[in-house]
VEXTOR-898214 format. One record per residue (C-alpha): residue in one letter; residue number from 1; y, z, x. Coordinates in steps of 0.1 Angstrom, whole numbers, plus 5000, padded with zeros to 4 digits. Last residue first. Layout:
N
+---------+-----+------+------+------+
| residuo | num |    v |    w |    u |
+---------+-----+------+------+------+
|       a | NUM |    Y |    Z |    X |
...
+---------+-----+------+------+------+
% end
This chain:
376
+---------+-----+------+------+------+
| residuo | num |    v |    w |    u |
+---------+-----+------+------+------+
|       x | 376 | 2585 | 1117 | 6838 |
|       x | 375 | 2589 | 1145 | 6813 |
|       x | 374 | 2625 | 1157 | 6811 |
|       x | 373 | 2627 | 1163 | 6774 |
|       x | 372 | 2602 | 1181 | 6752 |
|       x | 371 | 2605 | 1175 | 6714 |
|       x | 370 | 2592 | 1204 | 6693 |
|       x | 369 | 2579 | 1196 | 6659 |
|       x | 368 | 2575 | 1219 | 6629 |
|       x | 367 | 2546 | 1223 | 6605 |
|       x | 366 | 2551 | 1248 | 6577 |
|       x | 365 | 2531 | 1279 | 6568 |
|       x | 364 | 2556 | 1303 | 6585 |
|       x | 363 | 2559 | 1281 | 6616 |
|       x | 362 | 2528 | 1261 | 6625 |
|       x | 361 | 2537 | 1241 | 6657 |
|       x | 360 | 2535 | 1205 | 6667 |
|       x | 359 | 2543 | 1195 | 6703 |
|       x | 358 | 2559 | 1162 | 6714 |
|       x | 357 | 2565 | 1148 | 6748 |
|       x | 356 | 2531 | 1158 | 6760 |
|       x | 355 | 2518 | 1170 | 6794 |
|       x | 354 | 2484 | 1188 | 6793 |
|       x | 353 | 2482 | 1223 | 6779 |
|       x | 352 | 2484 | 1260 | 6790 |
|       x | 351 | 2496 | 1282 | 6762 |
|       x | 350 | 2513 | 1316 | 6759 |
|       x | 349 | 2515 | 1333 | 6725 |
|       x | 348 | 2537 | 1362 | 6712 |
|       x | 347 | 2523 | 1381 | 6682 |
|       x | 346 | 2536 | 1416 | 6691 |
|       x | 345 | 2502 | 1426 | 6706 |
|       x | 344 | 2503 | 1398 | 6731 |
|       x | 343 | 2484 | 1365 | 6730 |
|       x | 342 | 2469 | 1344 | 6758 |
|       x | 341 | 2458 | 1307 | 6756 |
|       x | 340 | 2441 | 1282 | 6778 |
|       x | 339 | 2435 | 1244 | 6776 |
|       x | 338 | 2455 | 1236 | 6746 |
|       x | 337 | 2448 | 1208 | 6721 |
|       x | 336 | 2480 | 1187 | 6714 |
|       x | 335 | 2488 | 1196 | 6686 |
|       x | 334 | 2484 | 1226 | 6663 |
|       x | 333 | 2501 | 1251 | 6685 |
|       x | 332 | 2505 | 1286 | 6668 |
|       x | 331 | 2539 | 1302 | 6666 |
|       x | 330 | 2556 | 1330 | 6687 |
|       x | 329 | 2560 | 1305 | 6715 |
|       x | 328 | 2555 | 1302 | 6753 |
|       x | 327 | 2545 | 1268 | 6767 |
|       x | 326 | 2531 | 1261 | 6801 |
|       x | 325 | 2526 | 1224 | 6808 |
|       x | 324 | 2503 | 1211 | 6836 |
|       x | 323 | 2507 | 1181 | 6859 |
|       x | 322 | 2525 | 1200 | 6887 |
|       x | 321 | 2539 | 1230 | 6870 |
|       x | 320 | 2562 | 1221 | 6841 |
|       x | 319 | 2577 | 1249 | 6820 |
|       x | 318 | 2583 | 1251 | 6783 |
|       x | 317 | 2599 | 1277 | 6760 |
|       x | 316 | 2593 | 1273 | 6722 |
|       x | 315 | 2609 | 1274 | 6688 |
|       x | 314 | 2644 | 1273 | 6703 |
|       x | 313 | 2652 | 1237 | 6693 |
|       x | 312 | 2655 | 1202 | 6709 |
|       x | 311 | 2636 | 1214 | 6740 |
|       x | 310 | 2646 | 1213 | 6777 |
|       x | 309 | 2622 | 1217 | 6805 |
|       x | 308 | 2621 | 1246 | 6830 |
|       x | 307 | 2605 | 1238 | 6864 |
|       x | 306 | 2576 | 1260 | 6877 |
|       x | 305 | 2569 | 1267 | 6913 |
|       x | 304 | 2555 | 1301 | 6902 |
|       x | 303 | 2555 | 1305 | 6864 |
|       x | 302 | 2587 | 1316 | 6847 |
|       x | 301 | 2586 | 1351 | 6834 |
|       x | 300 | 2587 | 1356 | 6796 |
|       x | 299 | 2558 | 1381 | 6796 |
|       x | 298 | 2534 | 1355 | 6782 |
|       x | 297 | 2545 | 1331 | 6809 |
|       x | 296 | 2537 | 1357 | 6835 |
|       x | 295 | 2502 | 1361 | 6819 |
|       x | 294 | 2496 | 1324 | 6820 |
|       x | 293 | 2504 | 1323 | 6857 |
|       x | 292 | 2483 | 1354 | 6863 |
|       x | 291 | 2451 | 1335 | 6853 |
|       x | 290 | 2427 | 1361 | 6869 |
|       x | 289 | 2414 | 1372 | 6835 |
|       x | 288 | 2398 | 1338 | 6829 |
|       x | 287 | 2410 | 1320 | 6798 |
|       x | 286 | 2392 | 1324 | 6765 |
|       x | 285 | 2367 | 1297 | 6755 |
|       x | 284 | 2378 | 1264 | 6740 |
|       x | 283 | 2389 | 1258 | 6705 |
|       x | 282 | 2392 | 1279 | 6675 |
|       x | 281 | 2390 | 1317 | 6681 |
|       x | 280 | 2375 | 1340 | 6655 |
|       x | 279 | 2397 | 1370 | 6652 |
|       x | 278 | 2391 | 1402 | 6672 |
|       x | 277 | 2390 | 1435 | 6654 |
|       x | 276 | 2360 | 1451 | 6671 |
|       x | 275 | 2372 | 1438 | 6705 |
|       x | 274 | 2366 | 1405 | 6721 |
|       x | 273 | 2364 | 1401 | 6758 |
|       x | 272 | 2388 | 1409 | 6787 |
|       x | 271 | 2411 | 1439 | 6782 |
|       x | 270 | 2448 | 1432 | 6780 |
|       x | 269 | 2467 | 1464 | 6784 |
|       x | 268 | 2501 | 1457 | 6768 |
|       x | 267 | 2526 | 1480 | 6785 |
|       x | 266 | 2557 | 1493 | 6767 |
|       x | 265 | 2586 | 1513 | 6781 |
|       x | 264 | 2574 | 1507 | 6816 |
|       x | 263 | 2601 | 1526 | 6836 |
|       x | 262 | 2620 | 1512 | 6866 |
|       x | 261 | 2637 | 1538 | 6887 |
|       x | 260 | 2604 | 1556 | 6891 |
|       x | 259 | 2599 | 1594 | 6892 |
|       x | 258 | 2564 | 1592 | 6876 |
|       x | 257 | 2533 | 1573 | 6888 |
|       x | 256 | 2503 | 1572 | 6864 |
|       x | 255 | 2473 | 1553 | 6876 |
|       x | 254 | 2450 | 1537 | 6849 |
|       x | 253 | 2413 | 1535 | 6844 |
|       x | 252 | 2398 | 1517 | 6814 |
|       x | 251 | 2364 | 1531 | 6806 |
|       x | 250 | 2333 | 1509 | 6807 |
|       x | 249 | 2309 | 1510 | 6778 |
|       x | 248 | 2332 | 1492 | 6753 |
|       x | 247 | 2323 | 1493 | 6717 |
|       x | 246 | 2354 | 1514 | 6709 |
|       x | 245 | 2377 | 1519 | 6739 |
|       x | 244 | 2375 | 1549 | 6763 |
|       x | 243 | 2407 | 1555 | 6783 |
|       x | 242 | 2408 | 1573 | 6817 |
|       x | 241 | 2442 | 1584 | 6830 |
|       x | 240 | 2454 | 1591 | 6865 |
|       x | 239 | 2478 | 1615 | 6882 |
|       x | 238 | 2509 | 1618 | 6902 |
|       x | 237 | 2533 | 1647 | 6903 |
|       x | 236 | 2568 | 1638 | 6916 |
|       x | 235 | 2591 | 1639 | 6886 |
|       x | 234 | 2575 | 1664 | 6863 |
|       x | 233 | 2566 | 1664 | 6826 |
|       x | 232 | 2558 | 1627 | 6825 |
|       x | 231 | 2554 | 1611 | 6790 |
|       x | 230 | 2526 | 1589 | 6777 |
|       x | 229 | 2523 | 1577 | 6741 |
|       x | 228 | 2489 | 1560 | 6736 |
|       x | 227 | 2484 | 1530 | 6713 |
|       x | 226 | 2452 | 1515 | 6699 |
|       x | 225 | 2450 | 1534 | 6666 |
|       x | 224 | 2427 | 1561 | 6651 |
|       x | 223 | 2433 | 1594 | 6669 |
|       x | 222 | 2471 | 1594 | 6663 |
|       x | 221 | 2476 | 1597 | 6700 |
|       x | 220 | 2502 | 1617 | 6721 |
|       x | 219 | 2499 | 1622 | 6758 |
|       x | 218 | 2519 | 1648 | 6779 |
|       x | 217 | 2518 | 1646 | 6817 |
|       x | 216 | 2520 | 1670 | 6846 |
|       x | 215 | 2501 | 1700 | 6832 |
|       x | 214 | 2473 | 1678 | 6818 |
|       x | 213 | 2465 | 1666 | 6853 |
|       x | 212 | 2436 | 1640 | 6853 |
|       x | 211 | 2439 | 1630 | 6817 |
|       x | 210 | 2408 | 1620 | 6796 |
|       x | 209 | 2409 | 1596 | 6767 |
|       x | 208 | 2390 | 1589 | 6734 |
|       x | 207 | 2378 | 1561 | 6711 |
|       x | 206 | 2408 | 1538 | 6713 |
|       x | 205 | 2410 | 1508 | 6690 |
|       x | 204 | 2413 | 1473 | 6705 |
|       x | 203 | 2442 | 1455 | 6687 |
|       x | 202 | 2438 | 1417 | 6686 |
|       x | 201 | 2455 | 1396 | 6713 |
|       x | 200 | 2425 | 1372 | 6717 |
|       x | 199 | 2415 | 1387 | 6750 |
|       x | 198 | 2415 | 1422 | 6736 |
|       x | 197 | 2444 | 1446 | 6730 |
|       x | 196 | 2453 | 1481 | 6743 |
|       x | 195 | 2489 | 1492 | 6739 |
|       x | 194 | 2503 | 1519 | 6763 |
|       x | 193 | 2536 | 1533 | 6752 |
|       x | 192 | 2560 | 1549 | 6776 |
|       x | 191 | 2581 | 1579 | 6768 |
|       x | 190 | 2611 | 1589 | 6789 |
|       x | 189 | 2623 | 1624 | 6799 |
|       x | 188 | 2607 | 1624 | 6833 |
|       x | 187 | 2600 | 1589 | 6844 |
|       x | 186 | 2570 | 1567 | 6843 |
|       x | 185 | 2556 | 1535 | 6859 |
|       x | 184 | 2520 | 1526 | 6849 |
|       x | 183 | 2499 | 1513 | 6877 |
|       x | 182 | 2468 | 1490 | 6872 |
|       x | 181 | 2435 | 1501 | 6886 |
|       x | 180 | 2424 | 1482 | 6917 |
|       x | 179 | 2391 | 1464 | 6912 |
|       x | 178 | 2361 | 1476 | 6933 |
|       x | 177 | 2337 | 1473 | 6904 |
|       x | 176 | 2348 | 1448 | 6878 |
|       x | 175 | 2367 | 1461 | 6848 |
|       x | 174 | 2399 | 1441 | 6856 |
|       x | 173 | 2426 | 1448 | 6830 |
|       x | 172 | 2452 | 1421 | 6827 |
|       x | 171 | 2486 | 1437 | 6824 |
|       x | 170 | 2514 | 1429 | 6800 |
|       x | 169 | 2550 | 1441 | 6806 |
|       x | 168 | 2580 | 1457 | 6789 |
|       x | 167 | 2609 | 1470 | 6810 |
|       x | 166 | 2635 | 1498 | 6810 |
|       x | 165 | 2658 | 1505 | 6840 |
|       x | 164 | 2659 | 1541 | 6849 |
|       x | 163 | 2691 | 1560 | 6842 |
|       x | 162 | 2718 | 1560 | 6869 |
|       x | 161 | 2724 | 1588 | 6894 |
|       x | 160 | 2690 | 1590 | 6909 |
|       x | 159 | 2669 | 1621 | 6915 |
|       x | 158 | 2671 | 1627 | 6877 |
|       x | 157 | 2697 | 1650 | 6862 |
|       x | 156 | 2691 | 1685 | 6848 |
|       x | 155 | 2696 | 1704 | 6881 |
|       x | 154 | 2725 | 1682 | 6893 |
|       x | 153 | 2742 | 1686 | 6859 |
|       x | 152 | 2738 | 1723 | 6860 |
|       x | 151 | 2753 | 1724 | 6895 |
|       x | 150 | 2782 | 1702 | 6885 |
|       x | 149 | 2790 | 1724 | 6856 |
|       x | 148 | 2788 | 1756 | 6877 |
|       x | 147 | 2811 | 1740 | 6904 |
|       x | 146 | 2836 | 1730 | 6877 |
|       x | 145 | 2835 | 1766 | 6863 |
|       x | 144 | 2841 | 1780 | 6898 |
|       x | 143 | 2871 | 1757 | 6903 |
|       x | 142 | 2886 | 1768 | 6870 |
|       x | 141 | 2882 | 1804 | 6880 |
|       x | 140 | 2898 | 1796 | 6914 |
|       x | 139 | 2928 | 1779 | 6897 |
|       x | 138 | 2932 | 1809 | 6874 |
|       x | 137 | 2933 | 1833 | 6904 |
|       x | 136 | 2905 | 1856 | 6912 |
|       x | 135 | 2906 | 1893 | 6921 |
|       x | 134 | 2922 | 1903 | 6888 |
|       x | 133 | 2922 | 1941 | 6884 |
|       x | 132 | 2919 | 1949 | 6921 |
|       x | 131 | 2943 | 1922 | 6932 |
|       x | 130 | 2967 | 1932 | 6904 |
|       x | 129 | 2967 | 1968 | 6916 |
|       x | 128 | 2973 | 1958 | 6953 |
|       x | 127 | 3000 | 1933 | 6944 |
|       x | 126 | 3019 | 1960 | 6924 |
|       x | 125 | 3016 | 1985 | 6953 |
|       x | 124 | 3030 | 1960 | 6977 |
|       x | 123 | 3059 | 1953 | 6954 |
|       x | 122 | 3067 | 1990 | 6951 |
|       x | 121 | 3066 | 1994 | 6989 |
|       x | 120 | 3089 | 1964 | 6993 |
|       x | 119 | 3114 | 1979 | 6968 |
|       x | 118 | 3113 | 2013 | 6985 |
|       x | 117 | 3120 | 1997 | 7019 |
|       x | 116 | 3149 | 1976 | 7004 |
|       x | 115 | 3167 | 2007 | 6991 |
|       x | 114 | 3171 | 2030 | 6961 |
|       x | 113 | 3147 | 2010 | 6939 |
|       x | 112 | 3158 | 2008 | 6902 |
|       x | 111 | 3137 | 2023 | 6875 |
|       x | 110 | 3149 | 2015 | 6840 |
|       x | 109 | 3167 | 2043 | 6823 |
|       x | 108 | 3150 | 2065 | 6798 |
|       x | 107 | 3174 | 2080 | 6773 |
|       x | 106 | 3174 | 2118 | 6772 |
|       x | 105 | 3149 | 2134 | 6749 |
|       x | 104 | 3165 | 2157 | 6723 |
|       x | 103 | 3163 | 2194 | 6723 |
|       x | 102 | 3161 | 2211 | 6689 |
|       x | 101 | 3193 | 2232 | 6683 |
|       x | 100 | 3190 | 2269 | 6692 |
|       x |  99 | 3185 | 2293 | 6663 |
|       x |  98 | 3216 | 2314 | 6654 |
|       x |  97 | 3218 | 2349 | 6670 |
|       x |  96 | 3207 | 2379 | 6650 |
|       x |  95 | 3175 | 2384 | 6670 |
|       x |  94 | 3193 | 2392 | 6702 |
|       x |  93 | 3167 | 2392 | 6729 |
|       x |  92 | 3183 | 2362 | 6746 |
|       x |  91 | 3211 | 2385 | 6760 |
|       x |  90 | 3247 | 2380 | 6749 |
|       x |  89 | 3247 | 2411 | 6727 |
|       x |  88 | 3234 | 2432 | 6757 |
|       x |  87 | 3264 | 2420 | 6777 |
|       x |  86 | 3288 | 2429 | 6749 |
|       x |  85 | 3272 | 2463 | 6747 |
|       x |  84 | 3273 | 2468 | 6784 |
|       x |  83 | 3309 | 2458 | 6785 |
|       x |  82 | 3318 | 2482 | 6758 |
|       x |  81 | 3299 | 2510 | 6775 |
|       x |  80 | 3317 | 2503 | 6807 |
|       x |  79 | 3350 | 2505 | 6790 |
|       x |  78 | 3342 | 2538 | 6774 |
|       x |  77 | 3332 | 2552 | 6808 |
|       x |  76 | 3364 | 2539 | 6824 |
|       x |  75 | 3384 | 2555 | 6796 |
|       x |  74 | 3366 | 2588 | 6802 |
|       x |  73 | 3372 | 2586 | 6839 |
|       x |  72 | 3408 | 2577 | 6834 |
|       x |  71 | 3412 | 2606 | 6809 |
|       x |  70 | 3396 | 2629 | 6834 |
|       x |  69 | 3420 | 2617 | 6861 |
|       x |  68 | 3449 | 2621 | 6838 |
|       x |  67 | 3438 | 2656 | 6830 |
|       x |  66 | 3435 | 2665 | 6866 |
|       x |  65 | 3470 | 2652 | 6872 |
|       x |  64 | 3483 | 2670 | 6842 |
|       x |  63 | 3467 | 2702 | 6855 |
|       x |  62 | 3482 | 2696 | 6888 |
|       x |  61 | 3516 | 2692 | 6872 |
|       x |  60 | 3511 | 2722 | 6849 |
|       x |  59 | 3511 | 2744 | 6880 |
|       x |  58 | 3547 | 2733 | 6886 |
|       x |  57 | 3556 | 2738 | 6922 |
|       x |  56 | 3580 | 2763 | 6936 |
|       x |  55 | 3554 | 2790 | 6939 |
|       x |  54 | 3533 | 2767 | 6960 |
|       x |  53 | 3502 | 2751 | 6945 |
|       x |  52 | 3469 | 2760 | 6959 |
|       x |  51 | 3456 | 2737 | 6988 |
|       x |  50 | 3435 | 2707 | 6981 |
|       x |  49 | 3397 | 2710 | 6988 |
|       x |  48 | 3387 | 2710 | 6951 |
|       x |  47 | 3407 | 2678 | 6945 |
|       x |  46 | 3390 | 2660 | 6975 |
|       x |  45 | 3356 | 2669 | 6962 |
|       x |  44 | 3364 | 2657 | 6928 |
|       x |  43 | 3376 | 2624 | 6942 |
|       x |  42 | 3344 | 2619 | 6963 |
|       x |  41 | 3322 | 2625 | 6933 |
|       x |  40 | 3343 | 2600 | 6913 |
|       x |  39 | 3340 | 2574 | 6940 |
|       x |  38 | 3303 | 2578 | 6943 |
|       x |  37 | 3299 | 2573 | 6905 |
|       x |  36 | 3321 | 2543 | 6907 |
|       x |  35 | 3299 | 2527 | 6933 |
|       x |  34 | 3268 | 2532 | 6913 |
|       x |  33 | 3284 | 2519 | 6882 |
|       x |  32 | 3296 | 2488 | 6901 |
|       x |  31 | 3261 | 2481 | 6916 |
|       x |  30 | 3245 | 2484 | 6881 |
|       x |  29 | 3271 | 2462 | 6865 |
|       x |  28 | 3267 | 2435 | 6892 |
|       x |  27 | 3229 | 2433 | 6888 |
|       x |  26 | 3232 | 2431 | 6850 |
|       x |  25 | 3259 | 2404 | 6853 |
|       x |  24 | 3238 | 2383 | 6877 |
|       x |  23 | 3211 | 2379 | 6851 |
|       x |  22 | 3236 | 2369 | 6825 |
|       x |  21 | 3253 | 2341 | 6846 |
|       x |  20 | 3288 | 2329 | 6838 |
|       x |  19 | 3303 | 2359 | 6820 |
|       x |  18 | 3286 | 2381 | 6846 |
|       x |  17 | 3309 | 2368 | 6873 |
|       x |  16 | 3339 | 2380 | 6854 |
|       x |  15 | 3322 | 2414 | 6849 |
|       x |  14 | 3315 | 2417 | 6886 |
|       x |  13 | 3351 | 2409 | 6894 |
|       x |  12 | 3363 | 2435 | 6869 |
|       x |  11 | 3340 | 2461 | 6883 |
|       x |  10 | 3351 | 2454 | 6918 |
|       x |   9 | 3387 | 2459 | 6908 |
|       x |   8 | 3378 | 2491 | 6890 |
|       x |   7 | 3360 | 2504 | 6921 |
|       x |   6 | 3390 | 2496 | 6942 |
|       x |   5 | 3412 | 2515 | 6918 |
|       x |   4 | 3389 | 2545 | 6920 |
|       x |   3 | 3388 | 2543 | 6957 |
|       x |   2 | 3426 | 2544 | 6957 |
|       x |   1 | 3425 | 2574 | 6935 |
+---------+-----+------+------+------+
% end
């Protein structure tokens, strides 16, 4: 009987534990049932080995004891069945149970490092990712853009920082053998015009031209006038140009020099003689081609060793060189008679004449006077 009570105690303990964990209940019930079976077998064996009842004893007492034991066994069996049914009803296989509520996601809390080492490791990982994704800082990107802009400017700019200085000149063309051809100063990106005129200042039409290096220069011509438009394609590629004028057997040779800081925007090429469109000159013969003083005056440059004289108006500019007057004006001199004269394509005239305090000019069909001061 003691073993039976011990078995019942163990069974109750196992049943209490099974109320918390269903899997452990099943294992506990199996162990308890096995232990109770062994206890019942041992109790029966002990009953069979007991001595027969003495004559003074009540045989019904033993029978009652046996009956009580059988009742206890039957009650235990019923109890075990009830526990098994309640355990089976609590299993997940019960289809009659209510559906479980839909699980909800727990709130996400921000990550907080547990210690300083973890925080340092996280910061290092962040720096590594940002370095891979954005290897350059905004300042470095701006610096690269500035460097690219400066490089493009340097590639497109001329060898010098400032634009070339423009100038307009007149050149006397010497067609004699051994004469040095005149030089035309050019610059890449700038157009220079070459105007050919005769000794009287009249246009001398162009018949044809030939370029030494067509890849280094670009020339435009309307095929009927007396002007060539020349442009350098490269900065340091030299070449020459041969121009054939109408009714002139000798070509005019020119040297083209690009990459200069002073560019000839317009050059009046004065060819000696009279061209097909020359006007009849009144007075003396044309000046000699070597008269550079008169050419400088025509270009607005003071003659060498010349002294500027004052005039009462701006119709003319006058210089005194020794006992000769050099006068530059856009109008024609009527008096006194001049010794030498040069004209440009734009109608400017340069005169060489004897000293005179008064000069008469023809201005728009009217005669005007120019008083010269400072003559001794």
